[in-house]
C-alpha positions in Angstrom: 86.0 148.3 67.2 85.8 144.9 68.5 84.7 144.0 71.7 87.0 141.8 73.7 85.4 138.1 73.8 84.9 136.7 77.4 84.9 132.9 78.4 83.3 131.2 81.2 85.3 130.6 84.1 84.5 126.6 83.6 85.9 127.3 79.7 89.2 128.7 81.9 89.6 126.2 83.9 89.2 123.6 81.3 92.0 125.0 79.5 94.3 125.4 82.2 93.8 121.8 83.3 94.5 120.4 79.9 97.6 123.0 79.9 99.3 120.8 83.2 99.2 117.6 81.1 102.8 116.2 80.8 104.0 116.6 76.9 101.7 119.3 75.9 102.5 122.8 74.4 100.0 125.8 75.7 100.1 126.4 71.6 98.6 123.5 71.2 95.8 123.7 73.5 94.7 127.2 72.3 94.6 126.2 69.0 92.4 123.6 69.6 90.2 125.6 71.2 90.1 128.4 68.6 92.0 130.7 71.4 95.3 132.8 71.0 98.1 130.9 73.1 98.6 134.8 74.7 95.2 134.4 76.6 95.7 131.3 77.6 99.0 131.9 79.0 97.5 135.1 80.8 94.8 132.5 82.3 97.6 129.8 83.8 98.6 131.9 86.9 95.5 133.0 87.6 93.9 129.6 87.9 97.0 127.6 89.3 96.9 130.0 92.4 93.0 129.7 93.0 93.6 125.6 92.8 96.9 126.0 95.2 94.3 127.8 98.1 91.8 125.1 97.7 94.5 122.4 98.3 94.9 121.0 101.8 98.0 122.8 103.6 98.8 119.9 105.9 98.2 115.9 104.9 97.7 113.7 107.5 100.1 110.9 107.9 99.6 107.6 110.7 102.7 106.5 112.4 102.7 103.4 113.9 104.0 102.7 117.3 107.3 100.9 116.1 108.5 103.7 114.0 112.3 104.7 114.3 113.1 108.6 115.0 116.2 109.8 113.3 
């Protein structure tokens, strides 16, 4: 019986980042790296959730004194 191949977290993160680029397909990225597209699709929600947790919840905004309220 074959063992399941494991990939380093840095590799998974890199592949997920490539998949987020506009106009690319998950299948093409997976083929480029020699892995099955279904494996990459399993990584997408895991690493997207981690990325969202590291983003700031609020973005500071400077409002000028002459700003008009509506």
